[in-house]
Structures are given as C-alpha cells and as structure tokens.
PDB file as gemmi writes it, atoms N, CA and C in Angstrom:
CRYST1    1.000    1.000    1.000  90.00  90.00  90.00 P 1                      
ATOM      1  N   MET A   1       0.851  -1.158   0.000  1.00  0.00           N  
ATOM      2  CA  MET A   1       0.000   0.000   0.000  1.00  0.00           C  
ATOM      3  C   MET A   1       0.903   1.227   0.000  1.00  0.00           C  
ATOM      4  N   LEU A   2       0.430   2.272  -0.610  1.00  0.00           N  
ATOM      5  CA  LEU A   2       1.210   3.493  -0.732  1.00  0.00           C  
ATOM      6  C   LEU A   2       0.697   4.567   0.191  1.00  0.00           C  
ATOM      7  N   GLY A   3       1.628   5.355   0.655  1.00  0.00           N  
ATOM      8  CA  GLY A   3       1.261   6.513   1.452  1.00  0.00           C  
ATOM      9  C   GLY A   3       1.346   7.761   0.610  1.00  0.00           C  
ATOM     10  N   ARG A   4       1.785   8.846   1.231  1.00  0.00           N  
ATOM     11  CA  ARG A   4       1.814  10.139   0.555  1.00  0.00           C  
ATOM     12  C   ARG A   4       2.642  10.087  -0.713  1.00  0.00           C  
ATOM     13  N   GLY A   5       2.167  10.763  -1.699  1.00  0.00           N  
ATOM     14  CA  GLY A   5       2.848  10.887  -2.970  1.00  0.00           C  
ATOM     15  C   GLY A   5       1.983  11.754  -3.855  1.00  0.00           C  
ATOM     16  N   SER A   6       2.507  12.166  -4.943  1.00  0.00           N  
ATOM     17  CA  SER A   6       1.745  13.023  -5.844  1.00  0.00           C  
ATOM     18  C   SER A   6       0.952  12.168  -6.817  1.00  0.00           C  
ATOM     19  N   GLU A   7      -0.313  12.480  -7.002  1.00  0.00           N  
ATOM     20  CA  GLU A   7      -1.125  11.784  -7.994  1.00  0.00           C  
ATOM     21  C   GLU A   7      -0.773  12.251  -9.403  1.00  0.00           C  
ATOM     22  N   GLU A   8      -0.208  13.412  -9.529  1.00  0.00           N  
ATOM     23  CA  GLU A   8       0.190  13.923 -10.833  1.00  0.00           C  
ATOM     24  C   GLU A   8       1.691  13.725 -10.995  1.00  0.00           C  
ATOM     25  N   ALA A   9       2.083  13.307 -12.154  1.00  0.00           N  
ATOM     26  CA  ALA A   9       3.498  13.052 -12.398  1.00  0.00           C  
ATOM     27  C   ALA A   9       4.278  14.350 -12.491  1.00  0.00           C  
ATOM     28  N   VAL A  10       5.470  14.308 -11.940  1.00  0.00           N  
ATOM     29  CA  VAL A  10       6.395  15.431 -12.029  1.00  0.00           C  
ATOM     30  C   VAL A  10       7.689  14.839 -12.574  1.00  0.00           C  
ATOM     31  N   PRO A  11       7.750  14.607 -13.890  1.00  0.00           N  
ATOM     32  CA  PRO A  11       8.895  13.914 -14.455  1.00  0.00           C  
ATOM     33  C   PRO A  11      10.213  14.640 -14.234  1.00  0.00           C  
ATOM     34  N   ALA A  12      11.253  13.853 -14.133  1.00  0.00           N  
ATOM     35  CA  ALA A  12      12.605  14.384 -14.002  1.00  0.00           C  
ATOM     36  C   ALA A  12      13.054  14.912 -15.365  1.00  0.00           C  
ATOM     37  N   ARG A  13      14.322  15.297 -15.437  1.00  0.00           N  
ATOM     38  CA  ARG A  13      14.866  15.800 -16.701  1.00  0.00           C  
ATOM     39  C   ARG A  13      14.466  14.895 -17.863  1.00  0.00           C  
ATOM     40  N   GLY A  14      13.989  15.486 -18.923  1.00  0.00           N  
ATOM     41  CA  GLY A  14      13.647  14.719 -20.114  1.00  0.00           C  
ATOM     42  C   GLY A  14      12.397  13.869 -19.968  1.00  0.00           C  
ATOM     43  N   GLY A  15      11.658  14.042 -18.888  1.00  0.00           N  
ATOM     44  CA  GLY A  15      10.434  13.273 -18.710  1.00  0.00           C  
ATOM     45  C   GLY A  15      10.641  11.824 -18.326  1.00  0.00           C  
ATOM     46  N   VAL A  16      11.830  11.458 -17.882  1.00  0.00           N  
ATOM     47  CA  VAL A  16      12.108  10.069 -17.537  1.00  0.00           C  
ATOM     48  C   VAL A  16      11.735   9.806 -16.085  1.00  0.00           C  
ATOM     49  N   LEU A  17      11.023   8.696 -15.865  1.00  0.00           N  
ATOM     50  CA  LEU A  17      10.676   8.263 -14.516  1.00  0.00           C  
ATOM     51  C   LEU A  17      11.346   6.924 -14.240  1.00  0.00           C  
ATOM     52  N   TYR A  18      11.618   6.661 -12.983  1.00  0.00           N  
ATOM     53  CA  TYR A  18      12.230   5.413 -12.543  1.00  0.00           C  
ATOM     54  C   TYR A  18      11.116   4.549 -11.967  1.00  0.00           C  
ATOM     55  N   VAL A  19      10.868   3.408 -12.617  1.00  0.00           N  
ATOM     56  CA  VAL A  19       9.685   2.603 -12.339  1.00  0.00           C  
ATOM     57  C   VAL A  19      10.098   1.253 -11.748  1.00  0.00           C  
ATOM     58  N   PRO A  20       9.575   0.903 -10.563  1.00  0.00           N  
ATOM     59  CA  PRO A  20       9.893  -0.400  -9.981  1.00  0.00           C  
ATOM     60  C   PRO A  20       9.287  -1.529 -10.813  1.00  0.00           C  
ATOM     61  N   VAL A  21      10.058  -2.590 -10.976  1.00  0.00           N  
ATOM     62  CA  VAL A  21       9.611  -3.750 -11.744  1.00  0.00           C  
ATOM     63  C   VAL A  21       9.884  -5.019 -10.949  1.00  0.00           C  
ATOM     64  N   LYS A  22       9.270  -6.103 -11.408  1.00  0.00           N  
ATOM     65  CA  LYS A  22       9.587  -7.429 -10.888  1.00  0.00           C  
ATOM     66  C   LYS A  22       9.878  -8.315 -12.086  1.00  0.00           C  
ATOM     67  N   GLN A  23      10.533  -9.420 -11.856  1.00  0.00           N  
ATOM     68  CA  GLN A  23      10.894 -10.312 -12.947  1.00  0.00           C  
ATOM     69  C   GLN A  23       9.713 -11.218 -13.279  1.00  0.00           C  
ATOM     70  N   GLY A  24       9.319 -11.224 -14.531  1.00  0.00           N  
ATOM     71  CA  GLY A  24       8.258 -12.106 -15.013  1.00  0.00           C  
ATOM     72  C   GLY A  24       8.847 -13.132 -15.961  1.00  0.00           C  
ATOM     73  N   PRO A  25       8.046 -14.055 -16.457  1.00  0.00           N  
ATOM     74  CA  PRO A  25       8.555 -15.100 -17.349  1.00  0.00           C  
ATOM     75  C   PRO A  25       9.165 -14.546 -18.640  1.00  0.00           C  
ATOM     76  N   ALA A  26       8.673 -13.404 -19.099  1.00  0.00           N  
ATOM     77  CA  ALA A  26       9.170 -12.831 -20.354  1.00  0.00           C  
ATOM     78  C   ALA A  26      10.075 -11.624 -20.135  1.00  0.00           C  
ATOM     79  N   GLY A  27      10.442 -11.343 -18.884  1.00  0.00           N  
ATOM     80  CA  GLY A  27      11.296 -10.198 -18.598  1.00  0.00           C  
ATOM     81  C   GLY A  27      10.720  -9.332 -17.502  1.00  0.00           C  
ATOM     82  N   ALA A  28      11.120  -8.070 -17.488  1.00  0.00           N  
ATOM     83  CA  ALA A  28      10.685  -7.135 -16.444  1.00  0.00           C  
ATOM     84  C   ALA A  28       9.211  -6.790 -16.601  1.00  0.00           C  
ATOM     85  N   VAL A  29       8.498  -6.753 -15.466  1.00  0.00           N  
ATOM     86  CA  VAL A  29       7.075  -6.420 -15.426  1.00  0.00           C  
ATOM     87  C   VAL A  29       6.892  -5.254 -14.464  1.00  0.00           C  
ATOM     88  N   VAL A  30       6.154  -4.236 -14.887  1.00  0.00           N  
ATOM     89  CA  VAL A  30       5.895  -3.070 -14.033  1.00  0.00           C  
ATOM     90  C   VAL A  30       5.092  -3.516 -12.815  1.00  0.00           C  
ATOM     91  N   ARG A  31       5.540  -3.102 -11.633  1.00  0.00           N  
ATOM     92  CA  ARG A  31       4.809  -3.418 -10.400  1.00  0.00           C  
ATOM     93  C   ARG A  31       3.650  -2.448 -10.239  1.00  0.00           C  
ATOM     94  N   LEU A  32       2.502  -2.973  -9.873  1.00  0.00           N  
ATOM     95  CA  LEU A  32       1.337  -2.148  -9.574  1.00  0.00           C  
ATOM     96  C   LEU A  32       1.089  -2.204  -8.077  1.00  0.00           C  
ATOM     97  N   TRP A  33       0.536  -1.132  -7.537  1.00  0.00           N  
ATOM     98  CA  TRP A  33       0.340  -0.989  -6.102  1.00  0.00           C  
ATOM     99  C   TRP A  33      -1.106  -0.612  -5.831  1.00  0.00           C  
ATOM    100  N   ARG A  34      -1.424  -0.452  -4.566  1.00  0.00           N  
ATOM    101  CA  ARG A  34      -2.749   0.036  -4.173  1.00  0.00           C  
ATOM    102  C   ARG A  34      -2.569   1.286  -3.320  1.00  0.00           C  
ATOM    103  N   THR A  35      -3.469   2.238  -3.529  1.00  0.00           N  
ATOM    104  CA  THR A  35      -3.476   3.445  -2.703  1.00  0.00           C  
ATOM    105  C   THR A  35      -4.104   3.093  -1.359  1.00  0.00           C  
ATOM    106  N   PRO A  36      -4.039   3.992  -0.366  1.00  0.00           N  
ATOM    107  CA  PRO A  36      -4.703   3.714   0.913  1.00  0.00           C  
ATOM    108  C   PRO A  36      -6.207   3.467   0.763  1.00  0.00           C  
ATOM    109  N   PHE A  37      -6.801   3.909  -0.343  1.00  0.00           N  
ATOM    110  CA  PHE A  37      -8.227   3.697  -0.579  1.00  0.00           C  
ATOM    111  C   PHE A  37      -8.505   2.428  -1.373  1.00  0.00           C  
ATOM    112  N   GLY A  38      -7.458   1.694  -1.740  1.00  0.00           N  
ATOM    113  CA  GLY A  38      -7.624   0.432  -2.451  1.00  0.00           C  
ATOM    114  C   GLY A  38      -7.587   0.514  -3.957  1.00  0.00           C  
ATOM    115  N   THR A  39      -7.426   1.699  -4.517  1.00  0.00           N  
ATOM    116  CA  THR A  39      -7.370   1.872  -5.968  1.00  0.00           C  
ATOM    117  C   THR A  39      -6.005   1.430  -6.482  1.00  0.00           C  
ATOM    118  N   ARG A  40      -5.982   0.718  -7.598  1.00  0.00           N  
ATOM    119  CA  ARG A  40      -4.702   0.319  -8.189  1.00  0.00           C  
ATOM    120  C   ARG A  40      -4.017   1.538  -8.789  1.00  0.00           C  
ATOM    121  N   THR A  41      -2.697   1.565  -8.659  1.00  0.00           N  
ATOM    122  CA  THR A  41      -1.922   2.684  -9.180  1.00  0.00           C  
ATOM    123  C   THR A  41      -0.562   2.198  -9.657  1.00  0.00           C  
ATOM    124  N   ALA A  42      -0.057   2.855 -10.681  1.00  0.00           N  
ATOM    125  CA  ALA A  42       1.335   2.668 -11.071  1.00  0.00           C  
ATOM    126  C   ALA A  42       2.155   3.611 -10.194  1.00  0.00           C  
ATOM    127  N   VAL A  43       3.401   3.266  -9.967  1.00  0.00           N  
ATOM    128  CA  VAL A  43       4.277   4.072  -9.121  1.00  0.00           C  
ATOM    129  C   VAL A  43       5.546   4.380  -9.888  1.00  0.00           C  
ATOM    130  N   ALA A  44       6.026   5.602  -9.724  1.00  0.00           N  
ATOM    131  CA  ALA A  44       7.277   5.999 -10.359  1.00  0.00           C  
ATOM    132  C   ALA A  44       7.992   6.987  -9.453  1.00  0.00           C  
ATOM    133  N   PHE A  45       9.270   7.120  -9.680  1.00  0.00           N  
ATOM    134  CA  PHE A  45      10.103   8.027  -8.894  1.00  0.00           C  
ATOM    135  C   PHE A  45      10.853   8.948  -9.839  1.00  0.00           C  
ATOM    136  N   THR A  46      11.169  10.135  -9.360  1.00  0.00           N  
ATOM    137  CA  THR A  46      11.872  11.105 -10.195  1.00  0.00           C  
ATOM    138  C   THR A  46      13.379  10.894 -10.190  1.00  0.00           C  
ATOM    139  N   SER A  47      13.871   9.981  -9.365  1.00  0.00           N  
ATOM    140  CA  SER A  47      15.299   9.637  -9.389  1.00  0.00           C  
ATOM    141  C   SER A  47      15.473   8.217  -8.870  1.00  0.00           C  
ATOM    142  N   ASP A  48      16.567   7.590  -9.280  1.00  0.00           N  
ATOM    143  CA  ASP A  48      16.832   6.246  -8.771  1.00  0.00           C  
ATOM    144  C   ASP A  48      17.148   6.285  -7.274  1.00  0.00           C  
ATOM    145  N   GLN A  49      17.707   7.400  -6.778  1.00  0.00           N  
ATOM    146  CA  GLN A  49      17.978   7.527  -5.345  1.00  0.00           C  
ATOM    147  C   GLN A  49      16.677   7.515  -4.541  1.00  0.00           C  
ATOM    148  N   ARG A  50      15.664   8.221  -5.021  1.00  0.00           N  
ATOM    149  CA  ARG A  50      14.371   8.226  -4.315  1.00  0.00           C  
ATOM    150  C   ARG A  50      13.761   6.833  -4.311  1.00  0.00           C  
ATOM    151  N   LEU A  51      13.821   6.153  -5.444  1.00  0.00           N  
ATOM    152  CA  LEU A  51      13.284   4.799  -5.522  1.00  0.00           C  
ATOM    153  C   LEU A  51      13.970   3.900  -4.499  1.00  0.00           C  
ATOM    154  N   ARG A  52      15.292   3.926  -4.461  1.00  0.00           N  
ATOM    155  CA  ARG A  52      16.038   3.071  -3.525  1.00  0.00           C  
ATOM    156  C   ARG A  52      15.786   3.444  -2.077  1.00  0.00           C  
ATOM    157  N   SER A  53      15.575   4.732  -1.791  1.00  0.00           N  
ATOM    158  CA  SER A  53      15.346   5.133  -0.398  1.00  0.00           C  
ATOM    159  C   SER A  53      14.001   4.625   0.121  1.00  0.00           C  
ATOM    160  N   VAL A  54      13.025   4.438  -0.765  1.00  0.00           N  
ATOM    161  CA  VAL A  54      11.705   3.951  -0.345  1.00  0.00           C  
ATOM    162  C   VAL A  54      11.612   2.433  -0.451  1.00  0.00           C  
ATOM    163  N   LEU A  55      12.108   1.856  -1.539  1.00  0.00           N  
ATOM    164  CA  LEU A  55      11.917   0.428  -1.796  1.00  0.00           C  
ATOM    165  C   LEU A  55      13.143  -0.428  -1.515  1.00  0.00           C  
ATOM    166  N   GLY A  56      14.255   0.203  -1.196  1.00  0.00           N  
ATOM    167  CA  GLY A  56      15.459  -0.555  -0.871  1.00  0.00           C  
ATOM    168  C   GLY A  56      16.412  -0.652  -2.043  1.00  0.00           C  
ATOM    169  N   PRO A  57      17.680  -0.938  -1.728  1.00  0.00           N  
ATOM    170  CA  PRO A  57      18.719  -0.924  -2.758  1.00  0.00           C  
ATOM    171  C   PRO A  57      18.646  -2.083  -3.743  1.00  0.00           C  
ATOM    172  N   THR A  58      17.894  -3.131  -3.437  1.00  0.00           N  
ATOM    173  CA  THR A  58      17.841  -4.281  -4.339  1.00  0.00           C  
ATOM    174  C   THR A  58      16.620  -4.280  -5.256  1.00  0.00           C  
ATOM    175  N   GLN A  59      15.766  -3.255  -5.150  1.00  0.00           N  
ATOM    176  CA  GLN A  59      14.563  -3.194  -5.993  1.00  0.00           C  
ATOM    177  C   GLN A  59      14.963  -2.930  -7.443  1.00  0.00           C  
ATOM    178  N   PRO A  60      14.653  -3.842  -8.364  1.00  0.00           N  
ATOM    179  CA  PRO A  60      14.954  -3.573  -9.771  1.00  0.00           C  
ATOM    180  C   PRO A  60      14.036  -2.481 -10.325  1.00  0.00           C  
ATOM    181  N   TRP A  61      14.530  -1.749 -11.315  1.00  0.00           N  
ATOM    182  CA  TRP A  61      13.747  -0.666 -11.899  1.00  0.00           C  
ATOM    183  C   TRP A  61      14.130  -0.487 -13.355  1.00  0.00           C  
ATOM    184  N   ILE A  62      13.238   0.194 -14.077  1.00  0.00           N  
ATOM    185  CA  ILE A  62      13.507   0.584 -15.461  1.00  0.00           C  
ATOM    186  C   ILE A  62      13.145   2.053 -15.611  1.00  0.00           C  
ATOM    187  N   ARG A  63      13.648   2.667 -16.668  1.00  0.00           N  
ATOM    188  CA  ARG A  63      13.304   4.064 -16.957  1.00  0.00           C  
ATOM    189  C   ARG A  63      12.236   4.083 -18.034  1.00  0.00           C  
ATOM    190  N   LEU A  64      11.175   4.860 -17.783  1.00  0.00           N  
ATOM    191  CA  LEU A  64      10.083   5.010 -18.744  1.00  0.00           C  
ATOM    192  C   LEU A  64       9.610   6.451 -18.746  1.00  0.00           C  
ATOM    193  N   SER A  65       9.011   6.859 -19.839  1.00  0.00           N  
ATOM    194  CA  SER A  65       8.338   8.161 -19.851  1.00  0.00           C  
ATOM    195  C   SER A  65       7.004   8.001 -19.132  1.00  0.00           C  
ATOM    196  N   GLU A  66       6.446   9.121 -18.689  1.00  0.00           N  
ATOM    197  CA  GLU A  66       5.133   9.084 -18.040  1.00  0.00           C  
ATOM    198  C   GLU A  66       4.093   8.481 -18.978  1.00  0.00           C  
ATOM    199  N   ALA A  67       4.101   8.905 -20.243  1.00  0.00           N  
ATOM    200  CA  ALA A  67       3.110   8.417 -21.204  1.00  0.00           C  
ATOM    201  C   ALA A  67       3.217   6.903 -21.394  1.00  0.00           C  
ATOM    202  N   ALA A  68       4.438   6.385 -21.505  1.00  0.00           N  
ATOM    203  CA  ALA A  68       4.620   4.941 -21.686  1.00  0.00           C  
ATOM    204  C   ALA A  68       4.127   4.168 -20.469  1.00  0.00           C  
ATOM    205  N   LEU A  69       4.430   4.669 -19.274  1.00  0.00           N  
ATOM    206  CA  LEU A  69       3.978   3.999 -18.055  1.00  0.00           C  
ATOM    207  C   LEU A  69       2.454   3.986 -17.979  1.00  0.00           C  
ATOM    208  N   ARG A  70       1.837   5.110 -18.280  1.00  0.00           N  
ATOM    209  CA  ARG A  70       0.362   5.166 -18.249  1.00  0.00           C  
ATOM    210  C   ARG A  70      -0.250   4.204 -19.268  1.00  0.00           C  
ATOM    211  N   ARG A  71       0.343   4.132 -20.474  1.00  0.00           N  
ATOM    212  CA  ARG A  71      -0.177   3.217 -21.503  1.00  0.00           C  
ATOM    213  C   ARG A  71      -0.049   1.759 -21.074  1.00  0.00           C  
ATOM    214  N   MET A  72       0.961   1.448 -20.300  1.00  0.00           N  
ATOM    215  CA  MET A  72       1.140   0.079 -19.818  1.00  0.00           C  
ATOM    216  C   MET A  72       0.204  -0.239 -18.658  1.00  0.00           C  
ATOM    217  N   ALA A  73      -0.011   0.719 -17.763  1.00  0.00           N  
ATOM    218  CA  ALA A  73      -0.747   0.462 -16.523  1.00  0.00           C  
ATOM    219  C   ALA A  73      -2.263   0.534 -16.683  1.00  0.00           C  
ATOM    220  N   GLU A  74      -2.752   1.446 -17.498  1.00  0.00           N  
ATOM    221  CA  GLU A  74      -4.209   1.635 -17.609  1.00  0.00           C  
ATOM    222  C   GLU A  74      -4.952   0.378 -18.062  1.00  0.00           C  
ATOM    223  N   PRO A  75      -4.471  -0.365 -19.073  1.00  0.00           N  
ATOM    224  CA  PRO A  75      -5.195  -1.584 -19.460  1.00  0.00           C  
ATOM    225  C   PRO A  75      -5.194  -2.657 -18.360  1.00  0.00           C  
ATOM    226  N   LEU A  76      -4.303  -2.533 -17.404  1.00  0.00           N  
ATOM    227  CA  LEU A  76      -4.227  -3.492 -16.298  1.00  0.00           C  
ATOM    228  C   LEU A  76      -5.060  -3.054 -15.098  1.00  0.00           C  
ATOM    229  N   GLY A  77      -5.852  -2.011 -15.270  1.00  0.00           N  
ATOM    230  CA  GLY A  77      -6.726  -1.562 -14.192  1.00  0.00           C  
ATOM    231  C   GLY A  77      -6.080  -0.609 -13.216  1.00  0.00           C  
ATOM    232  N   ALA A  78      -5.004   0.031 -13.618  1.00  0.00           N  
ATOM    233  CA  ALA A  78      -4.324   1.013 -12.770  1.00  0.00           C  
ATOM    234  C   ALA A  78      -4.392   2.373 -13.459  1.00  0.00           C  
ATOM    235  N   PRO A  79      -5.492   3.110 -13.270  1.00  0.00           N  
ATOM    236  CA  PRO A  79      -5.660   4.379 -13.975  1.00  0.00           C  
ATOM    237  C   PRO A  79      -4.866   5.534 -13.373  1.00  0.00           C  
ATOM    238  N   HIS A  80      -4.313   5.343 -12.191  1.00  0.00           N  
ATOM    239  CA  HIS A  80      -3.606   6.427 -11.509  1.00  0.00           C  
ATOM    240  C   HIS A  80      -2.097   6.211 -11.555  1.00  0.00           C  
ATOM    241  N   LEU A  81      -1.381   7.317 -11.429  1.00  0.00           N  
ATOM    242  CA  LEU A  81       0.073   7.288 -11.339  1.00  0.00           C  
ATOM    243  C   LEU A  81       0.471   8.058 -10.094  1.00  0.00           C  
ATOM    244  N   THR A  82       1.182   7.392  -9.202  1.00  0.00           N  
ATOM    245  CA  THR A  82       1.677   8.039  -7.990  1.00  0.00           C  
ATOM    246  C   THR A  82       3.178   8.236  -8.150  1.00  0.00           C  
ATOM    247  N   VAL A  83       3.626   9.471  -7.997  1.00  0.00           N  
ATOM    248  CA  VAL A  83       5.037   9.802  -8.184  1.00  0.00           C  
ATOM    249  C   VAL A  83       5.665  10.140  -6.838  1.00  0.00           C  
ATOM    250  N   ASP A  84       6.831   9.554  -6.592  1.00  0.00           N  
ATOM    251  CA  ASP A  84       7.617   9.794  -5.383  1.00  0.00           C  
ATOM    252  C   ASP A  84       6.840   9.545  -4.087  1.00  0.00           C  
ATOM    253  N   PRO A  85       6.227   8.360  -3.938  1.00  0.00           N  
ATOM    254  CA  PRO A  85       5.608   8.067  -2.642  1.00  0.00           C  
ATOM    255  C   PRO A  85       6.702   7.971  -1.586  1.00  0.00           C  
ATOM    256  N   VAL A  86       6.369   8.307  -0.359  1.00  0.00           N  
ATOM    257  CA  VAL A  86       7.381   8.290   0.700  1.00  0.00           C  
ATOM    258  C   VAL A  86       7.146   7.181   1.710  1.00  0.00           C  
ATOM    259  N   LEU A  87       6.069   6.436   1.550  1.00  0.00           N  
ATOM    260  CA  LEU A  87       5.763   5.386   2.506  1.00  0.00           C  
ATOM    261  C   LEU A  87       5.133   4.218   1.776  1.00  0.00           C  
ATOM    262  N   THR A  88       5.597   3.023   2.082  1.00  0.00           N  
ATOM    263  CA  THR A  88       4.961   1.825   1.561  1.00  0.00           C  
ATOM    264  C   THR A  88       4.780   0.855   2.711  1.00  0.00           C  
ATOM    265  N   ALA A  89       3.850  -0.035   2.574  1.00  0.00           N  
ATOM    266  CA  ALA A  89       3.634  -1.090   3.562  1.00  0.00           C  
ATOM    267  C   ALA A  89       3.626  -2.414   2.823  1.00  0.00           C  
ATOM    268  N   ARG A  90       4.265  -3.393   3.406  1.00  0.00           N  
ATOM    269  CA  ARG A  90       4.295  -4.710   2.785  1.00  0.00           C  
ATOM    270  C   ARG A  90       2.947  -5.396   2.971  1.00  0.00           C  
ATOM    271  N   PRO A  91       2.570  -6.249   2.017  1.00  0.00           N  
ATOM    272  CA  PRO A  91       1.331  -7.002   2.205  1.00  0.00           C  
ATOM    273  C   PRO A  91       1.511  -8.016   3.323  1.00  0.00           C  
ATOM    274  N   PRO A  92       0.431  -8.512   3.893  1.00  0.00           N  
ATOM    275  CA  PRO A  92       0.548  -9.531   4.930  1.00  0.00           C  
ATOM    276  C   PRO A  92       1.262 -10.758   4.388  1.00  0.00           C  
ATOM    277  N   ALA A  93       1.895 -11.522   5.281  1.00  0.00           N  
ATOM    278  CA  ALA A  93       2.620 -12.717   4.863  1.00  0.00           C  
ATOM    279  C   ALA A  93       1.679 -13.726   4.216  1.00  0.00           C  
ATOM    280  N   SER A  94       0.436 -13.751   4.658  1.00  0.00           N  
ATOM    281  CA  SER A  94      -0.526 -14.698   4.120  1.00  0.00           C  
ATOM    282  C   SER A  94      -1.852 -13.995   3.875  1.00  0.00           C  
ATOM    283  N   TRP A  95      -2.457 -14.300   2.752  1.00  0.00           N  
ATOM    284  CA  TRP A  95      -3.762 -13.728   2.444  1.00  0.00           C  
ATOM    285  C   TRP A  95      -4.872 -14.700   2.801  1.00  0.00           C  
ATOM    286  N   SER A  96      -4.540 -15.796   3.491  1.00  0.00           N  
ATOM    287  CA  SER A  96      -5.563 -16.779   3.825  1.00  0.00           C  
ATOM    288  C   SER A  96      -6.529 -16.219   4.860  1.00  0.00           C  
ATOM    289  N   GLU A  97      -7.666 -16.879   4.963  1.00  0.00           N  
ATOM    290  CA  GLU A  97      -8.678 -16.449   5.922  1.00  0.00           C  
ATOM    291  C   GLU A  97      -8.143 -16.626   7.337  1.00  0.00           C  
ATOM    292  N   PRO A  98      -8.432 -15.686   8.237  1.00  0.00           N  
ATOM    293  CA  PRO A  98      -7.993 -15.841   9.619  1.00  0.00           C  
ATOM    294  C   PRO A  98      -8.757 -16.972  10.291  1.00  0.00           C  
ATOM    295  N   ALA A  99      -8.156 -17.533  11.328  1.00  0.00           N  
ATOM    296  CA  ALA A  99      -8.813 -18.589  12.091  1.00  0.00           C  
ATOM    297  C   ALA A  99     -10.062 -18.027  12.740  1.00  0.00           C  
ATOM    298  N   PRO A 100     -11.099 -18.860  12.903  1.00  0.00           N  
ATOM    299  CA  PRO A 100     -12.311 -18.349  13.541  1.00  0.00           C  
ATOM    300  C   PRO A 100     -12.017 -17.884  14.958  1.00  0.00           C  
ATOM    301  N   ALA A 101     -12.638 -16.807  15.339  1.00  0.00           N  
ATOM    302  CA  ALA A 101     -12.438 -16.250  16.679  1.00  0.00           C  
ATOM    303  C   ALA A 101     -13.265 -17.029  17.685  1.00  0.00           C  
ATOM    304  N   GLU A 102     -12.817 -17.024  18.931  1.00  0.00           N  
ATOM    305  CA  GLU A 102     -13.580 -17.637  20.019  1.00  0.00           C  
ATOM    306  C   GLU A 102     -14.779 -16.755  20.318  1.00  0.00           C  
ATOM    307  N   PRO A 103     -15.873 -17.347  20.800  1.00  0.00           N  
ATOM    308  CA  PRO A 103     -17.026 -16.530  21.168  1.00  0.00           C  
ATOM    309  C   PRO A 103     -16.670 -15.554  22.276  1.00  0.00           C  
ATOM    310  N   CYS A 104     -17.381 -14.446  22.329  1.00  0.00           N  
ATOM    311  CA  CYS A 104     -17.158 -13.463  23.389  1.00  0.00           C  
ATOM    312  C   CYS A 104     -17.365 -14.118  24.741  1.00  0.00           C  
ATOM    313  N   GLY A 105     -16.524 -13.791  25.692  1.00  0.00           N  
ATOM    314  CA  GLY A 105     -16.659 -14.318  27.043  1.00  0.00           C  
ATOM    315  C   GLY A 105     -16.033 -15.684  27.223  1.00  0.00           C  
ATOM    316  N   HIS A 106     -15.453 -16.264  26.176  1.00  0.00           N  
ATOM    317  CA  HIS A 106     -14.826 -17.584  26.289  1.00  0.00           C  
ATOM    318  C   HIS A 106     -13.548 -17.471  27.106  1.00  0.00           C  
ATOM    319  N   VAL A 107     -13.438 -18.332  28.105  1.00  0.00           N  
ATOM    320  CA  VAL A 107     -12.235 -18.377  28.931  1.00  0.00           C  
ATOM    321  C   VAL A 107     -11.599 -19.734  28.707  1.00  0.00           C  
ATOM    322  N   PRO A 108     -10.336 -19.788  28.230  1.00  0.00           N  
ATOM    323  CA  PRO A 108      -9.696 -21.074  27.981  1.00  0.00           C  
ATOM    324  C   PRO A 108      -9.516 -21.849  29.280  1.00  0.00           C  
ATOM    325  N   GLN A 109      -9.637 -23.191  29.197  1.00  0.00           N  
ATOM    326  CA  GLN A 109      -9.440 -24.038  30.367  1.00  0.00           C  
ATOM    327  C   GLN A 109      -7.963 -24.109  30.687  1.00  0.00           C  
ATOM    328  N   LYS A 110      -7.661 -24.283  31.987  1.00  0.00           N  
ATOM    329  CA  LYS A 110      -6.270 -24.444  32.400  1.00  0.00           C  
ATOM    330  C   LYS A 110      -5.778 -25.797  31.925  1.00  0.00           C  
ATOM    331  N   GLN A 111      -4.532 -25.829  31.510  1.00  0.00           N  
ATOM    332  CA  GLN A 111      -3.952 -27.098  31.107  1.00  0.00           C  
ATOM    333  C   GLN A 111      -3.627 -27.899  32.357  1.00  0.00           C  
ATOM    334  N   GLN A 112      -3.871 -29.202  32.294  1.00  0.00           N  
ATOM    335  CA  GLN A 112      -3.573 -30.064  33.426  1.00  0.00           C  
ATOM    336  C   GLN A 112      -2.143 -30.542  33.321  1.00  0.00           C  
ATOM    337  N   ARG A 113      -1.532 -30.723  34.470  1.00  0.00           N  
ATOM    338  CA  ARG A 113      -0.170 -31.245  34.505  1.00  0.00           C  
ATOM    339  C   ARG A 113      -0.221 -32.739  34.279  1.00  0.00           C  
ATOM    340  N   ALA A 114       0.791 -33.261  33.643  1.00  0.00           N  
ATOM    341  CA  ALA A 114       0.856 -34.694  33.375  1.00  0.00           C  
ATOM    342  C   ALA A 114       0.822 -35.468  34.684  1.00  0.00           C  
ATOM    343  N   GLY A 115       0.053 -36.544  34.714  1.00  0.00           N  
ATOM    344  CA  GLY A 115       0.006 -37.402  35.896  1.00  0.00           C  
ATOM    345  C   GLY A 115      -0.961 -36.936  36.966  1.00  0.00           C  
ATOM    346  N   THR A 116      -1.730 -35.882  36.748  1.00  0.00           N  
ATOM    347  CA  THR A 116      -2.682 -35.428  37.758  1.00  0.00           C  
ATOM    348  C   THR A 116      -4.088 -35.695  37.268  1.00  0.00           C  
ATOM    349  N   ALA A 117      -4.959 -35.945  38.195  1.00  0.00           N  
ATOM    350  CA  ALA A 117      -6.358 -36.196  37.851  1.00  0.00           C  
ATOM    351  C   ALA A 117      -7.069 -34.869  37.657  1.00  0.00           C  
ATOM    352  N   PRO A 118      -8.099 -34.870  36.832  1.00  0.00           N  
ATOM    353  CA  PRO A 118      -8.842 -33.626  36.626  1.00  0.00           C  
ATOM    354  C   PRO A 118      -9.630 -33.201  37.836  1.00  0.00           C  
TER     355      PRO A 118                                                      
END                                                                             
C-alpha cells in the first residue's frame, strides 16, 4: 500500500521516470500498487535515489516516460500514477482467511499437569 505521494506526475529531466519492476517469465514487469483507498496505481520516482530510499537498494527498476507507463498500466486496471511516494507497507505474509475467533466471554481451560487427575 502506498502513502503520501503526488497523484500527478512530475517527471525528471527529459520526462524520464524510474519505475519499480519485478521479474516475469518474459522479462521485467511493471509493479502495480494500491493506494490507501484500495485503488490500483502505477508508481514511479523522479530519481533512482528516491526509488532506492523507499523500496530498498535491491529493488529492480527501469526508466520510462510518463506516457509509456500510463499506456502500460491503464489496461491493467491502474488508472492512476503516484510519483515519489514516501511510505509503503508490505502485504501480509498470508492472504488466507484468519482462524475463527472464540465466542465473546470464552475463557480457555487451564492445562492439566501430566500425571494429575482432573
């Protein structure tokens, strides 16, 4: 999930943006994110230093123009572009359903020691 950032692109010199990617079967794939409201968005940075400061030094990236990034992201359901976000949150380790909760007022029984009668 993304935190603060500009919804409007502010391209660096020459209109080049630094775009985080992940490795796909056919090569680099643009990473898509979600805004705090759940909307899909493409993300770009105005410098490789900004990208590394938010996503870490090992995050792969490519350089794209704003127009090229938008043309790639919009058909994938990401109509927005967030530039230079300053906060990200990792997704949960598991997207599985949580275990059912105990009913309200449930008090767990004490465990018995081995060799003692109940």
